[in-house]
N, C-alpha and C positions, 0 to 999 in steps of 0.2 A: 265271478270277481267279487260280487258283493258279499259273499259267506267268508272270502279271506280276511277281512277286515272287522275288527270289533265295532259292536254299535257304541258309539260316543254320545252322551247326553250332557255334556259340560255346558255347551252354549246354544243349545238348540232349543226350541219352546217347550221341548219334553225333558226338562232338567231333572236331575235326581233329587226326590223329595225327603225320602226317608231311608233310615238305615236299620238294619236290625241288631239286636243283642239277644244272646241266648243265655239264660241262667238256667240252674239246675240245682237239686237238692237231693240228698240221700239220707236215709234213715236206716237204723239197724232192724227195724221191724216192718212188716208189710201192714201198716196201720195208718189210717189218715191223720189221727192226732199226731202219731209220732213223726210223720212227714210234716205236718204243719208246723211242729215245733222247731224242725231243722231249719239253717239259715241258708238262703240262695247263694249261690257260688256263680260267679260270672265264668262262663265258658270261653276259653281263649280260641282264637281263630279269627273273629272277626273284631279286628282292632284298625286303628288308624296306621297309615303308612309312614314309613320313614324315608327322608331323601335318598338314602342308598339304595332304597328298593327300586328305584328307577332303572337301575342297572341290572341288579339280581335280586329275585324274589321268589325264593323256593316254596313259599307258603300260598302262592297266589291260587292254586287250584284248590286247595282246602278252602279257602276263604270263599272262593266262587262257589263251590258246591254248597257250603252252610247258607250262604246267601240265598241260593237257588231254593234248598230245601224249604227255607223259612218263608220265602215268597209262596212257594207252591203249597206250603201247609196252611197259610192263612186264606189263601184263594179257595182251596178245598174245603176248608171249615166254614167258610161264607156260603158254599155251594151244599154243604151236607148238613144243614141244621137240623133237618128232621130225622137224621140217623148219625149222631156224633160219635157212635163207636166205630163206624166204617172207616173213619179217617186212619184208625189204627193200622190198617191193612194197606195204606197207601205207601207207596216207595219212600217219598221224601221223609215221612214220619218215621218208618221204620230205620232210614239212614240216620237221621239225626238221634233217634233213640239209642241206636248202636254206638255213635259217637258219644254221646253223654255217659252212656254205660261204661265206655272204657275209661271214662275219668274217675269212676267211682272204684273204690277198693273192693271190700267184701260186704257191702250193705245189701239189705234184703229189699230194700224200695228205693225207687228212682223216679222224679219227676222233673220235667223241664218246662219252661216258658219262654214265650218269644215276645220280645219287647220292641216297639218302633222308637227309634230316636230320630228326631229331626236336627239337620244341622244349623238350621235358621234360629235365630234368637228370638223370633217373633211367634213360634210356634210352642206348644208344649215340650217340655225336655224329654220326658219318656212316658210311653203309653203301653201297659200291658196288654197284649192282644190276644194271646192264646196260652192256655195252660193245658199240658198234657195230662192223662190219667196217670195214676200211681202204677208202676210196673215193677215187677220181680226181675232182676237182672239175670238169675242163673239161666242157663242154656236149657236145661232139661225140662223145665217147667213151660217157658214159652208163653206165647200171647194167649192161649187157650184159657189158663187160669185168670189172666187178667180180665178177659172178656166174661167169665163166669162171675168174678167178683163185681164188675161194674154192673151187671145186670140183677 
């Protein structure tokens, strides 16, 4: 019975402290300078809810998956400080990378970052917590070339 109900943290001592925002950028060349020159674009999916969504909310699962991916990537990044390239093979990282890559058209370089956002006015409004490696989104090259370039 305990697993049938979701865990609510609105009024408990363990209230929700932070939310996540995902930003990405893409560039026509697989080059760090070209990617640095590109502007960050906000990834839709983790956004504020509307009152009508209390009745029907088709994007609920997508939002939850993106939130869980961000949470697990930040946790893994803290645990894998000795081997930062190992995070590229984690399932949350690959899911988020695939979701971001689907947003880009035909660019050769893709990078994403995870920011934490505090809903409280007393805390810092936005803090960048994680920045991914630069990836080539074409399927035939895969992560092998990304690892070779990173090392």
